[in-house]
C-alpha positions in Angstrom: -53.8 22.1 -24.0 -53.0 25.6 -23.6 -49.6 26.5 -23.2 -48.3 29.6 -22.0 -44.9 31.3 -22.1 -42.5 30.1 -19.7 -44.0 26.7 -19.1 -42.2 23.3 -19.1 -43.2 20.8 -21.0 -42.0 17.4 -21.8 -42.9 14.7 -24.6 -42.8 11.1 -24.3 -40.2 9.5 -27.1 -40.5 6.3 -28.7 -39.6 4.5 -25.5 -41.8 6.0 -22.8 -39.1 5.9 -20.2 -37.4 8.7 -21.8 -38.7 12.2 -22.4 -37.7 15.6 -24.2 -37.9 18.2 -22.3 -38.4 22.3 -23.4 -39.4 25.7 -22.5 -42.3 26.9 -24.4 -41.6 30.8 -24.7 -44.9 31.8 -26.8 -45.6 32.2 -30.5 -45.5 28.5 -30.8 -41.8 28.1 -29.9 -39.5 26.2 -27.8 -36.3 26.1 -26.3 -34.3 22.8 -25.7 -31.3 21.4 -25.3 -29.9 18.9 -27.7 -27.3 16.2 -27.4 -27.1 13.5 -30.5 -24.2 12.1 -32.0 -24.1 14.9 -34.5 -24.6 17.4 -32.1 -22.6 17.8 -29.1 -25.0 19.4 -26.5 -26.6 22.6 -27.9 -29.4 24.6 -26.7 -31.6 25.5 -29.8 -34.9 27.1 -30.4 -37.6 25.1 -32.7 -41.0 25.5 -33.4 -43.7 23.3 -31.2 -44.4 21.5 -33.7 -41.0 20.3 -34.5 -40.5 19.5 -31.2 -43.4 17.3 -31.0 -42.4 15.5 -34.3 -45.3 13.6 -35.9 -47.6 13.0 -33.0 -45.6 13.3 -29.7 -47.6 13.9 -26.6 -47.0 17.2 -24.5 -47.2 17.3 -21.1 -46.6 20.5 -18.6 -43.6 19.8 -16.0 -45.4 21.5 -13.1 -42.8 23.3 -10.3 -44.0 25.0 -7.0 -45.4 28.3 -8.2 -43.4 31.5 -7.4 -44.9 34.3 -5.2 -46.0 37.8 -6.3 -44.5 37.6 -9.7 -40.9 37.0 -8.4 -38.6 34.6 -7.5 -39.2 32.4 -4.6 -37.3 30.2 -2.1 -39.2 27.0 -2.0 -38.2 24.1 0.8 -37.2 21.0 -1.1 -40.0 18.9 0.6 -42.2 20.6 -1.7 -40.4 19.5 -5.0 -41.0 15.6 -3.7 -44.8 16.8 -3.0 -45.4 17.9 -6.4 -46.7 15.0 -8.4 -44.5 14.4 -11.9 -42.0 16.4 -11.5 -39.3 14.1 -11.6 -38.8 10.4 -11.8 -37.5 8.3 -8.9 -34.0 7.7 -9.3 -33.2 10.7 -11.6 -30.7 12.9 -11.0 -33.3 15.7 -9.8 -34.0 13.6 -7.1 -30.1 13.2 -6.3 -29.6 16.7 -6.4 -32.3 17.8 -4.5 -31.5 15.6 -1.5 -28.4 17.7 -1.2 -30.1 20.9 -0.4 -32.9 21.9 2.2 -34.1 24.7 -0.4 -34.1 26.3 -3.6 -34.9 29.4 -6.0 -37.6 28.9 -8.0 -37.6 31.2 -10.9 -40.2 33.2 -12.4 -41.7 32.5 -16.1 -40.2 35.4 -17.4 -36.6 34.3 -15.6 -37.0 31.2 -16.8 -37.2 32.3 -20.5 -34.7 34.9 -20.2 -32.1 32.3 -18.6 -32.9 29.6 -21.8 -32.5 32.5 -24.5 -29.0 33.4 -22.5 -28.3 30.0 -23.7 -29.4 29.6 -27.0 -26.8 28.7 -29.7 -24.0 28.1 -27.0 -22.4 24.8 -27.2 -19.3 23.2 -25.6 -19.0 24.7 -22.4 -22.4 23.8 -21.1 -22.8 21.6 -18.6 -25.6 20.2 -19.0 -26.3 16.3 -18.5 -29.5 16.4 -20.7 -32.8 18.2 -21.5 -34.5 17.9 -18.2 -31.4 19.6 -16.3 -31.3 22.6 -18.9 -35.3 23.3 -17.9 -33.7 22.6 -14.1 -31.2 24.7 -14.6 -33.7 27.3 -16.1 -36.3 27.6 -13.4 -33.9 26.6 -10.0 -30.5 27.7 -10.8 -29.3 24.3 -10.2 -25.3 24.1 -10.9 -23.3 21.4 -11.7 -19.5 21.6 -10.9 -16.8 19.7 -12.8 -16.7 17.9 -9.6 -20.4 17.5 -9.4 -20.4 16.2 -13.2 -17.9 13.3 -12.1 -19.8 12.3 -9.0 -23.5 12.3 -11.2 -21.6 10.2 -14.0 -20.3 7.8 -11.3 -23.8 7.7 -9.3 -25.5 7.1 -12.8 -23.1 4.6 -13.9 -24.5 0.9 -13.5 -21.5 -0.6 -12.8 -20.1 1.7 -10.1 -20.8 0.0 -6.5 -21.4 3.2 -5.0 -24.7 3.3 -3.1 -27.6 4.5 -4.7 -30.6 6.9 -3.0 -31.3 8.1 -0.6 -28.3 10.4 0.1 -27.6 12.7 3.0 -28.1 16.4 2.7 -24.5 17.5 2.6 -24.0 21.5 1.9 -22.3 22.1 -1.5 -19.5 23.6 0.2 -18.6 20.9 2.6 -18.9 18.2 -0.4 -16.4 19.9 -2.5 -13.9 20.6 0.4 -14.2 16.8 1.6 -13.7 15.8 -2.3 -10.0 17.9 -2.3 
């Protein structure tokens, strides 16, 4: 597979239900979000070889295309029609269900956003690597209130209803919570 700068990639881990996500920035380098017991959430740059670790198989994460080389407004339904973009029951599915459209950034803007987070930790509000690449590509943001809702949503002990959720604009969601 020939990767192009700005490609969003994922690689299966030992447990094939989980993936490592990153943004290929060219010259055999990848920017990705790392969270381990030793690293408490940090955006890092590494070589493609290191990202792959041993023999991991890289797959493309295909987003709807931008038009005329600029950020493009995309209907949410197109995300759901794009095969393999996300797995059922994951936070992107939940998040997408709240809005009718999203901005999809160009490859250049996606790389720029990733590079701006390099080396940062602590103040980052990414749940995982998948959230990081979605943020770079679509500007999906989470407020502290949204984070607590997501944590509650994905906690298996929570009796909260699972998908599908209604489309509620972010402003009215926050107003209801206050």
